[in-house]
C-alpha positions as CSV (number, residue, x, y, z in Angstrom):
1,X,-48.5,-42.5,-30.9
2,X,-49.7,-39.0,-30.3
3,X,-49.3,-36.9,-27.2
4,X,-51.9,-34.4,-26.5
5,X,-52.2,-32.1,-23.9
6,X,-55.2,-30.1,-22.3
7,X,-56.0,-27.3,-24.2
8,X,-58.5,-24.2,-24.1
9,X,-59.0,-23.8,-27.9
10,X,-62.8,-23.1,-29.1
11,X,-62.8,-23.6,-32.7
12,X,-66.5,-23.9,-35.0
13,X,-67.6,-27.0,-36.5
14,X,-66.9,-27.6,-40.2
15,X,-70.1,-29.7,-40.1
16,X,-72.3,-26.6,-39.1
17,X,-75.7,-26.0,-41.0
18,X,-74.7,-23.1,-43.8
19,X,-71.1,-22.3,-42.1
20,X,-68.6,-20.4,-44.2
21,X,-66.6,-19.4,-41.2
22,X,-62.8,-20.2,-41.5
23,X,-61.8,-21.4,-38.3
24,X,-60.5,-18.4,-35.9
25,X,-58.1,-19.1,-32.3
26,X,-60.1,-17.9,-29.8
27,X,-57.0,-15.6,-27.2
28,X,-55.8,-19.0,-25.1
29,X,-52.9,-20.3,-24.6
30,X,-52.3,-24.0,-25.4
31,X,-49.9,-26.2,-25.5
32,X,-48.0,-27.4,-28.8
33,X,-48.6,-30.6,-30.3
34,X,-45.3,-32.8,-30.8
35,X,-44.6,-35.6,-31.9
36,X,-42.3,-38.8,-30.5
37,X,-39.5,-39.7,-33.0
38,X,-39.0,-43.5,-31.9
39,X,-35.4,-43.0,-33.3
40,X,-34.7,-40.3,-30.0
41,X,-32.9,-41.8,-27.7
42,X,-33.3,-38.7,-25.4
43,X,-36.6,-36.3,-25.3
44,X,-36.1,-32.7,-24.0
45,X,-39.1,-32.4,-21.6
46,X,-38.1,-28.6,-20.8
47,X,-39.0,-27.0,-24.8
48,X,-41.9,-24.7,-25.4
49,X,-43.3,-23.8,-28.8
50,X,-44.5,-20.0,-28.6
51,X,-47.0,-19.5,-31.0
52,X,-47.2,-16.5,-33.6
53,X,-48.9,-13.8,-31.5
54,X,-46.4,-14.2,-28.2
55,X,-46.9,-11.6,-25.8
56,X,-44.5,-8.8,-26.0
57,X,-44.1,-9.3,-21.9
58,X,-42.8,-13.0,-22.9
59,X,-40.6,-12.0,-25.5
60,X,-39.0,-9.2,-23.1
61,X,-38.8,-12.5,-20.5
62,X,-37.0,-14.5,-22.5
63,X,-34.6,-12.0,-23.6
64,X,-33.7,-11.1,-20.3
65,X,-33.4,-14.6,-19.4
66,X,-30.6,-14.9,-22.5
67,X,-28.9,-11.9,-21.8
68,X,-28.6,-13.4,-18.1
69,X,-27.2,-16.5,-19.3
70,X,-24.6,-15.0,-21.5
71,X,-23.2,-12.7,-18.2
72,X,-23.1,-16.1,-16.3
73,X,-21.3,-17.8,-19.1
74,X,-18.8,-14.9,-19.2
75,X,-18.3,-14.9,-15.6
76,X,-17.6,-18.7,-15.6
77,X,-15.0,-18.2,-18.7
78,X,-12.3,-17.8,-16.7
79,X,-12.4,-20.7,-15.0
80,X,-13.8,-23.2,-17.5
81,X,-14.9,-22.9,-21.5
82,X,-18.4,-23.1,-22.4
83,X,-19.1,-25.9,-24.6
84,X,-21.7,-24.8,-27.5
85,X,-23.4,-27.6,-29.5
86,X,-25.9,-26.6,-32.4
87,X,-27.3,-29.9,-34.7
88,X,-30.5,-30.0,-36.7
89,X,-32.3,-26.8,-35.1
90,X,-31.1,-28.0,-31.1
91,X,-29.0,-25.9,-29.1
92,X,-27.6,-27.4,-25.9
93,X,-25.5,-25.3,-23.3
94,X,-24.0,-26.2,-20.4
95,X,-25.2,-24.2,-17.8
96,X,-26.5,-24.9,-13.9
97,X,-29.1,-27.2,-13.3
98,X,-31.4,-24.1,-12.2
99,X,-31.2,-22.1,-14.8
100,X,-32.0,-24.2,-18.2
101,X,-31.6,-22.4,-21.5
102,X,-35.0,-22.4,-23.5
103,X,-34.4,-23.2,-26.7
104,X,-36.5,-22.0,-29.4
105,X,-37.7,-24.9,-31.7
106,X,-38.0,-24.6,-35.6
107,X,-41.8,-23.7,-35.8
108,X,-41.2,-20.9,-33.5
109,X,-41.1,-17.4,-34.4
110,X,-39.2,-16.2,-37.0
111,X,-38.6,-13.1,-34.6
112,X,-37.7,-14.6,-31.3
113,X,-35.0,-17.3,-33.4
114,X,-33.3,-14.0,-34.9
115,X,-33.1,-12.3,-31.3
116,X,-31.1,-15.8,-30.1
117,X,-28.6,-15.4,-33.5
118,X,-28.4,-12.2,-32.4
119,X,-26.7,-12.9,-28.6
120,X,-24.9,-16.0,-30.1
121,X,-22.7,-13.7,-32.5
122,X,-22.6,-10.8,-30.4
123,X,-21.0,-13.3,-27.6
124,X,-18.8,-14.9,-30.2
125,X,-17.5,-11.1,-31.3
126,X,-17.1,-10.5,-27.5
127,X,-15.1,-13.3,-27.6
128,X,-12.8,-12.5,-30.5
129,X,-12.6,-9.0,-29.0
130,X,-11.3,-10.8,-25.9
131,X,-8.9,-13.1,-27.7
132,X,-7.2,-10.0,-29.8
133,X,-7.3,-8.2,-26.4
134,X,-5.3,-11.0,-24.8
135,X,-3.1,-11.9,-27.4
136,X,-2.1,-8.2,-27.4
137,X,-1.6,-8.1,-23.6
138,X,0.6,-11.3,-23.9
139,X,2.7,-9.9,-26.7
140,X,3.5,-6.6,-24.6
141,X,4.3,-8.2,-21.3
142,X,7.0,-10.7,-23.4
143,X,8.6,-7.7,-25.3
144,X,8.9,-5.5,-22.1
145,X,10.7,-8.8,-20.6
146,X,12.8,-9.2,-23.8
147,X,14.2,-5.6,-23.3
148,X,14.8,-6.1,-19.4
149,X,16.5,-9.5,-19.3
150,X,18.7,-7.0,-21.9
151,X,19.5,-4.6,-19.7
152,X,20.1,-7.1,-16.6
153,X,22.3,-9.3,-18.8
154,X,24.4,-5.9,-20.1
155,X,24.6,-5.0,-16.2
156,X,22.2,-1.5,-16.5
157,X,20.1,-3.3,-13.6
158,X,21.3,-5.0,-10.6
159,X,19.5,-8.1,-10.3
160,X,19.1,-9.2,-7.0
161,X,16.5,-11.5,-4.7
162,X,14.2,-9.4,-2.8
163,X,14.3,-9.5,0.9
164,X,11.8,-9.1,3.1
165,X,13.6,-9.1,6.9
166,X,14.1,-5.9,8.6
167,X,16.1,-3.0,7.7
168,X,18.1,-3.4,11.1
169,X,18.9,-7.0,10.2
170,X,20.7,-6.1,7.1
171,X,23.4,-3.8,8.8
172,X,23.6,-6.7,11.4
173,X,24.8,-8.9,8.5
174,X,27.1,-6.4,6.9
175,X,28.6,-5.5,10.4
176,X,29.3,-9.5,10.6
177,X,30.4,-9.5,6.9
178,X,33.0,-6.3,7.6
179,X,34.4,-8.0,10.9
180,X,35.1,-11.2,8.5
181,X,36.7,-9.1,5.8
182,X,38.9,-6.9,8.7
183,X,40.3,-10.3,10.0
184,X,40.4,-11.9,6.2
185,X,40.9,-9.3,3.5
186,X,39.8,-11.6,0.9
187,X,35.8,-12.3,2.3
188,X,34.2,-9.3,0.4
189,X,36.1,-10.3,-2.9
190,X,34.8,-14.0,-2.3
191,X,31.7,-12.4,-2.0
192,X,31.0,-10.6,-5.3
193,X,32.9,-12.8,-7.2
194,X,30.5,-16.0,-6.4
195,X,33.3,-17.8,-4.5
196,X,31.2,-18.4,-1.4
197,X,28.1,-20.0,-2.0
198,X,26.8,-20.9,1.7
199,X,23.4,-19.2,2.7
200,X,25.3,-17.2,5.4
201,X,27.1,-15.8,2.4
202,X,24.4,-15.4,0.1
203,X,22.5,-13.7,3.3
204,X,25.4,-11.1,3.4
205,X,25.4,-10.5,-0.2
206,X,22.3,-9.8,-0.5
207,X,22.1,-7.2,2.6
208,X,25.3,-5.3,1.1
209,X,23.3,-5.4,-2.1
210,X,20.3,-3.9,-0.2
211,X,22.3,-1.2,0.9
212,X,23.7,0.0,-2.0
213,X,20.8,-0.2,-4.4
214,X,17.7,0.6,-2.0
215,X,19.1,2.7,0.9
216,X,21.8,4.7,-0.7
217,X,21.9,4.7,-4.8
218,X,18.0,6.1,-5.1
219,X,18.8,9.1,-2.6
220,X,22.4,10.0,-4.4
221,X,20.8,10.1,-7.6
222,X,17.8,12.4,-6.2
223,X,20.2,14.7,-4.7
224,X,22.2,15.1,-7.9
225,X,18.6,15.5,-10.1
226,X,17.4,18.0,-7.7
227,X,21.1,20.2,-7.9
228,X,22.9,22.5,-10.3
229,X,26.5,20.5,-9.5
230,X,29.1,20.3,-12.3
231,X,30.0,16.7,-12.9
232,X,33.9,17.7,-11.9
233,X,32.4,18.8,-8.5
234,X,30.4,15.4,-8.4
235,X,33.0,13.3,-9.1
236,X,35.6,14.9,-6.8
237,X,32.8,14.4,-3.6
238,X,32.6,10.8,-4.9
239,X,36.3,9.6,-4.7
240,X,37.2,11.5,-1.2
241,X,36.4,9.3,1.3
242,X,36.8,11.9,3.9
243,X,34.7,15.9,4.2
244,X,35.1,19.1,6.7
245,X,33.0,21.9,5.7
246,X,33.8,25.5,7.8
247,X,32.8,28.7,7.7
248,X,35.0,31.4,6.0
249,X,34.8,35.0,5.0
250,X,31.8,35.6,2.4
251,X,32.6,36.5,-0.9
252,X,30.2,37.1,-3.8
253,X,31.4,34.9,-6.6
254,X,30.8,31.7,-8.8
255,X,30.2,29.1,-6.5
256,X,33.1,25.8,-7.1
257,X,30.2,23.2,-6.8
258,X,27.6,24.6,-9.0
259,X,29.5,27.6,-10.9
260,X,26.7,30.5,-10.3
261,X,27.1,33.6,-9.1
262,X,26.3,33.2,-5.3
263,X,27.4,34.7,-1.6
264,X,29.9,31.8,-1.3
265,X,31.2,31.6,2.5
266,X,31.6,28.2,3.1
267,X,35.0,25.7,2.1
268,X,34.8,22.2,1.7
269,X,37.8,20.3,2.4
270,X,38.0,16.9,0.6
271,X,40.9,14.2,1.2
272,X,41.3,10.7,1.7
273,X,42.2,7.7,-0.2
274,X,40.5,6.3,-3.2
275,X,38.3,2.8,-2.6
276,X,36.4,0.0,-4.2
277,X,33.0,0.6,-3.7
278,X,32.2,-3.2,-3.2
279,X,35.5,-4.8,-2.1
280,X,36.5,-1.8,0.0
281,X,40.4,-2.1,-0.8
282,X,42.0,1.3,-1.0
283,X,44.1,2.7,-3.8
284,X,47.2,4.4,-2.5
285,X,47.7,6.5,-5.5
286,X,47.9,9.9,-4.6
287,X,46.9,9.3,-1.0
288,X,48.1,12.8,0.3
289,X,46.0,14.9,-2.2
290,X,43.7,17.0,-0.4
291,X,41.1,19.7,-2.6
292,X,39.8,22.7,-1.0
293,X,36.6,24.6,-2.7
294,X,34.8,27.8,-2.1
295,X,30.9,27.3,-2.1
296,X,27.5,28.8,-1.1
297,X,25.4,27.4,2.5
298,X,22.6,25.5,-0.5
299,X,25.9,23.5,-2.1
300,X,27.4,23.0,1.3
301,X,24.7,21.8,2.7
302,X,23.9,19.3,-0.2
303,X,27.5,18.4,0.0
304,X,27.3,17.5,4.1
305,X,24.1,14.9,3.4
306,X,25.2,13.6,0.0
307,X,28.8,12.4,1.5
308,X,27.3,11.3,4.2
309,X,25.2,8.5,2.7
310,X,28.2,8.2,-0.4
311,X,30.6,7.2,1.8
312,X,28.5,5.3,4.6
313,X,29.4,2.4,3.8
314,X,32.9,3.0,4.1
315,X,33.2,4.6,6.8
316,X,31.2,1.7,8.7
317,X,33.9,-1.0,7.3
318,X,36.7,1.6,9.0
319,X,35.1,1.3,12.6
320,X,34.7,-2.4,12.1
321,X,38.4,-2.7,11.2
322,X,39.6,-0.6,14.2
323,X,37.4,-3.1,16.4
324,X,39.3,-6.1,15.3
325,X,42.4,-4.3,15.5
326,X,42.3,-3.2,18.7
327,X,41.3,-6.6,20.3
328,X,44.1,-8.3,21.7
329,X,42.7,-12.1,21.7
330,X,45.6,-13.9,19.5
331,X,45.4,-17.3,17.9
332,X,41.7,-18.3,17.8
333,X,39.8,-19.6,15.3
334,X,38.4,-16.2,13.1
335,X,34.8,-17.5,13.8
336,X,34.8,-17.3,17.7
337,X,36.7,-14.1,17.2
338,X,34.1,-12.6,14.7
339,X,30.7,-14.1,17.0
340,X,32.6,-12.8,20.2
341,X,33.1,-9.2,18.4
342,X,29.9,-9.1,17.1
343,X,27.7,-10.1,20.6
344,X,30.1,-7.0,22.2
345,X,29.1,-4.7,19.7
346,X,25.3,-5.8,19.5
347,X,24.8,-5.8,23.3
348,X,26.7,-2.2,23.5
349,X,24.2,-0.8,21.0
350,X,27.0,-0.3,18.9
351,X,25.2,-1.7,15.9
352,X,22.2,0.2,16.8
353,X,23.8,3.6,16.5
354,X,25.5,2.8,13.5
355,X,22.1,2.3,12.2
356,X,20.3,5.4,13.9
357,X,23.2,7.5,12.0
358,X,22.0,5.5,9.0
359,X,18.4,6.3,9.1
360,X,18.9,10.0,10.4
361,X,21.6,10.3,6.6
362,X,18.1,9.1,4.5
363,X,15.7,11.6,6.3
364,X,18.2,14.0,5.6
365,X,18.4,13.4,1.6
366,X,14.6,12.9,1.9
367,X,14.1,16.7,3.4
368,X,16.0,18.1,0.7
369,X,14.8,20.4,-1.0
370,X,15.4,21.1,-4.7
371,X,17.8,23.5,-5.6
372,X,16.2,26.6,-7.2
């Protein structure tokens, strides 16, 4: 059975008298005559067979369509993988219904077939490059994750959940924790060693970490990195919770903070008992020890800013302890006492004032200039 399509082909008859002219196709377009394969289960009605003299513009259109199909395939590659099958010179590519892939049959021009092969090879090379880049990216992430977990394991990084609540909420939780510890002096230690696992305890511990690792410690490190303090002076400021800075006679000498020649006109008085930075338990060893150091103006100002931040938590705890000690109510459950004292401090604006002080200290540290 033959299927013939309408054509506009002009030819010379073989029976013409004295005709030795070779049959020649006149510039006309015709459909390729196709044989139906009785054993074929599916037909591909959209296949076209380009002639040997297909115009350059038509080739460019086909190449443009192939490029567009490659681009669409790459765009969908993140959602689903493209499946390509090639059998007996027939290619089928899964695409959208409105964009069928033109297939060049075996009888097509060699140039068109090579063009499509170039596209297929180029896409495969791009896929290989993408796979290599993805593999290298994953390896890099795994390497960094491995080193991060090592740092956490050895205690070089303090790992705790990130909180999204307001900063003032953290201060309120800390005040409540300090009020409880002022009545039960084992509360803070039980928070840090993980004994208490209720939600309110975990929230308090999170806020304590937030205060240390987000508010205070980064600014302390910045103040040290931008200064010329000697380690011995820094250790003294860290150990003594009380400081008093006073003006004295000016003297050109070596500053006892940075050991540089300066016009020193300030005395720094350091005193107080050493304490644990987490549980805030005090150490009575050399409780009456004091230090008096003469420093320049820049080092004196830096000492004031640094000390305010460094010992803010301890000063806040001491204020909460004073409030609990001055309370005259006895024989009351700890929970009721803490709630009553906390409500009074919040309503009177006492907690807000301490929070404002902390903001001022952080702003002073942020605005402190690098020492020249």
